[in-house]
N, C-alpha and C positions, 0 to 999 in steps of 0.2 A: 198534612189538612192545617190551615190558617187558622193561628186562635183566635181569640173574640177581639182581644187587642190591636191585633195587628188587623182584622177583618176593617175594626173602629177607625183606625189609624189610616186608611185606604180609604175609606169614606170621606175623613177630612178633609186628605189632599185632594181626594177628584170633585170636593165638594168646590173648593178656593180654588181650583184650576179651571182654565176653560175646556178641558175633554168633557166632551158628552156622553162618549162610551168608553168600559173598561171591560176587556177579559184576561183572567186572570186563571191558566189552567197548569195543577200539576198535582203529580201522584194518583190518578183517577178521579180526582176533585175540579168544579170547575166554577169559576167564580165572576160571575159579570154584575158590572154596575155600570148604574145610566141613571144620568139626571134626567127629570121629565117634570119641568115646569118649573125650574131652581131646585128641587128637591134629588138626594141621591138616593134612589133603589138601590137596596141590594139582594141579588139572586144567586144563591150557588146550587146547584146540582151535580151529583156523584155521577164520573161517565166510565161506563168501563172498558168499554170497546177501543176508545181511541188511546193514540200513547201522548207522551206529554212532548208539548211543542208551542216552541216560541217565537213566535208567528205574531201581527198584529190580528188584532181582531175583527172576526169574518163575519162581514153582515148577515149570509144565511144561519150562524149560531143563534143570533137576536130572536125570531121569531119564534122557534123551536122552543127555546127556556122559556118566554113568554106564554106561553099556551098554558106549561103544564105548572103553572104558577096563579093562585088564587087572584082573583082581580080586586079584592078588598083593599094588600096592600099598601099601594099606592097612596088611599085615602088617609090610612091610617098615620103616614110617614111625619106628615106637619103638628106633632103632637108638642111642640114647643112655644107654638102660635100664640093659645089661648094665655100663655105665662103674660104675655105684656099687658093683657087686658085684667087682668086679675090683681087685688091687691094682697091678697092671702096668701099668696106664695110667688118667687121669682121663676122658677128653672122646676121642671117636671124630668123625672129617670127614667126613664123607658125602656121597654124590653127591648135585645138585640136581637130576636129570634124568636121562632117558635118553641114553646117548652113548657114548665111545671115551674110553678114559680114556688121556692122553698126560704121563707123568713130566717131560718138557723141551720148550721152545719151540720146537724143531726138532729133527731126526733125528740131527744135527752136536752140537749143544748137550749140557752137563749136565744131570743132573735133578735140578729146583728141591728138592727137599729129599730128604735119605738118612737112614736110622737115628742116631740121634746129633744132628742136627742142632736149633739152638734156633729157633723160632718164632714172630714176634710178632702178635696177631689179624690184620693186613692182609698178611700173607705170604703170598705166590702158591702154591700147593703144588702144584699140577699145572693139567692143563686136561682139560675134558671138551667134545668135538668133540661136538655135534649138531645135522643137518642144513646141514654145512657153515657152522656160528657156532663159534669157539674161544672155549669158556667160563672165562674163571681162577676158580679156585676158590680163597680163600683159606681161612684156617687157623682164623678169628672165635674162635681163644684163643690165651693166649700159653703155651708150653711146648716141650717136648722131644720130636720124632719118637723114639718105642719101636716102631713098626713098620708099614711097607707093607703092606698087605692084596689089592695088587690089583698085575698085570702091564701095563708100557707096551702099548699099543694094545689092551686086555680091555677086551671091552663092557660098560658096568655099567648097573646100573637105578638108577630114583629111590628117593634112601635106603638104598644101599648104603655100607656103612662104605669107606671107602679108608684112611684114618691112623688111628692109637692116637696120642693125642700122654696125657705127661705132665706136669702142671703145675707149672709152678718159682717 
């Protein structure tokens, strides 16, 4: 199974390339990346009956996966665009998956970050729990947290803004 950071790297590579469709299948898990109007959309699906294959993506697999995913996801992908129109922040940290947002590593611990905290690109800002897996979310930018957009324990969607950061 791919780690969150590996999926992020794949998204960046596909976004910067001329590839429009990409499918990766391993250990019963299938990840499909598809560019739509210049944005990269990630679709992940668990595959039970198919063995691992190293082939080029097959067009017949795409419609099957797309029908099973909610239609709302592509609308939420351009989360970084509002950052260019507002002067209060420069970047939004968005959720890379659907899951439950946790501001701290455990209920007894302090939050990873608070409004006014300075973060580096590799600073952990929260956890998103999906299917009993706790995924640490990194800031990916250097700056100051100016707004926290979700509450602890709240369900978040793919591409949903979690934090607003002002570059320093």
